[in-house]
N, C-alpha and C positions, 0 to 999 in steps of 0.2 A: 480658209477651210470652215463649216459647220456641219459636220458630217454626221449621220446615225445610221446604225445598220440593227435592228432588233427584231425578236419575234413578240409578236403582238395580238391581242383579240379583238377583233372586230365588234363593236357592239351597234353598230347602225349607222344611220344617215343623221345629219342635224342641219339646221338652215338659220340663217341670221335674218333679222328683221328686214333686211333688203333683198330676201328672195336667196341669196346664195348657198350653195348645197356645197357640205363638207361631208368628211365621214369621221365617226368617232371610234378611236382605237385606243387602246390604254397595254401597256407593259405589264404583264401579271406581277402581282405581290410575291415577293420572292423573303422569307424570313420575316424579320421585322418590318422591311419595307414594303409600304402601300403600292399597290397600283399605280401607274404612271399614266395619267389621261393625255394623250394627243390628237390634235386635230389635223387632220390629212388632208392636202388638198389634192384632187384627183387631178392627173395630167395625160397627156399622151405617153410619157414616159412610165408610168404605172401599166399601162395595158389596160386589161379588163379591169372594172372598178364595181359601180353601183350596178344594183340589180342582178349581179352573179355572185356574191357573196352571200352568206347569211348570219346574222348573228351570233357571236360565240364560236366562228371558227378562227383559226388560229392561222397568222401569215408572218410571212417574212417581208418586211419592209424597209427599204433603203431610201434615205434620200437627205436632204438639207433642211437644218433645222433653223426656223425662226421664231425667236420669243418676242411674243406682241407687248408693245407698251401699253396698250390701251385695255386689253380685257384680262393681261396676264396669262394667256395661256400659251403653250408650246403649241406651233404649228411645222408641219413636216410638208416638205414639197418634193414627191417621189422624184430618185433617179435612175429607177430600174422598175422593172414590171412586178408587181405582188405575186409572190408565191403561197401556196398553200402548203402548211407543215404540219407534222406530228404535235399534238399537244406538249411532248414530252421536251422539245427543242426551247431551250433557253438562251438568248443572246440579247445583250444590251451593251453594244458597243458605241461610244461617241467619240470621233476625231475633231480637234479643234485646231487651228493655227491663228495667232494673232498678236495682238501686244497688251500687255498686262495694264489695266486702267485704274487698279482701286486695289490697294493693300488694306485690310482690315485689322482692327486692332486686336491684338492677340489676346485671347481669353483663357485658353489650354493650351498647355506646354506641347502636347505632342499634335496639336493642331494648326494647320497654317490655311487661311483663306482669303481668298485675292477675287478679282473679277477679270474674265479676258475678253478682250475688244476684238470682234472678227469683222470681216468684210465679205460679203456675200454678193452672188447674182441678183438684179434687182426683182423685184417681185410685185408688180403693181397691183395685184389683187390683195397685197397684205399692205400696200404703203410702204414698200421697202425698195428704195434706189442703190446704185452703185455706190453714192456718195456716203451713204448712211453705215454707222457700225452699230453691231449689236452687242450688248454684254449677256457674258456666262457668269453666274455664281460658280466658284471653283473651291474647292476643299481637297487638302493633302494630308495624309496622317504617318503619325509613326518618323522612320528616316527620312522620308519623302518630304515631309512637313519642313524637319530640320535643314534638308538641302535647299530645298525651294525657297525658303524663308532668307537663305545666306545669299542666294544667287539673283533673286529676282527684283526689279524694282520697277517704278510706273514707268512705262513707255517700252519694256525690254520685249523683244521678241520672242517667241517660242511656239512649239508646236507639242501637242499633247493626247494621250488617248485617255479615256476615262469611261465611266459609265454615268447615265442620267438617274436621278434621285428626285423625288418629289416629298417635300416635309411638309406636314398638316400640324397645325397647332390652334388652341383654343386663345384666341385673344381676351382682355379683360372685359370687355363689353358681352362675352359671351359667344360673340360669332367665330366661326370656324376658317381660318386663314390657310394659306398654301403657298408654296414657292418652289421651283426648279433648283436643283444644284447638280453639277456634275464633280463625282469624286475623281480623284486621279488615280490612273493604275500605277501600281508599285514599279517605277523605274521605267515608265514608257512615257518621256518627255525629252524636246531637244530642245536647247536653249541657245539662242542667237546672239550676236554680239559680245561687246567687251563687259568685262564685270565691273560693278560700280565702284568709284574710287573709294577710298578708305575714309575720307572727309567728308562723305555725302551723308546724309539722312538715314538711319537705320533701316533697312529692308523693310521691318517689323512696323514701324509708324504709320498710322492711318493717312491716307492721301485721297484726295477726291478727284475723280474725273469727271466729265460731262455727260449728264444726260445717262445715268447706267439704271437699268431697269431695278437693280437693286437697291438703289436708293430709294425707290417708291414704294408706297403702301400696297402690300400683296393682296390680292382680291381674295374676298371671301369664297371659301369653296361652295360649289353649286350654283353660283350666280348665272345668270343666263347672258348667252353673248350679246345679245341685243344689237346695237350697230355700232359697237366700237371700232369696227374695221374703218380705217381712214380710206375709204374708195372715192 
């Protein structure tokens, strides 16, 4: 499961070098959190899309998230019709289910970071098949960080809710970098399977999985989409 339901601002259309047409949207900035860019793939489930909405309008968008390994952008494939909503509506809800793929080395006592590997329906347009797994960066804070650190290990199955975040920073070469992350909501998770045996490696010890987006170099903000999609 890799679902998102969010109130977004429509910013207009965008094209790849191959001529494919997508919709540029973003979850508005909130407090210290910057706006979160999304590339939305219009389909029949979305209903009316192009040439209907004007840039700047607020929409309710529900769909499946597909983080792309080539251009590091977050794509959304709608599962319900777009709805025009008031600017005052704020919603950023992510629901994920899958297996733990990576547990990062602990750097802050109150923070626990890991990745969640999810399966999703195939999307030929995005080069994704049923056999592929997609990785989401995850973070938990406070009591949830302590609880998840004690219970999670690589391969353990979990379902959880959170909110999408977009982190930006300046690299040593002066370029602007960015990556997506999901912040786990307090107490909104279910963990399946048996606990790890006591003689197993500590849950917080770093472990690597195969081909996780979080192990790749994040893309520079503002880079064009180019022909990064594997058509």
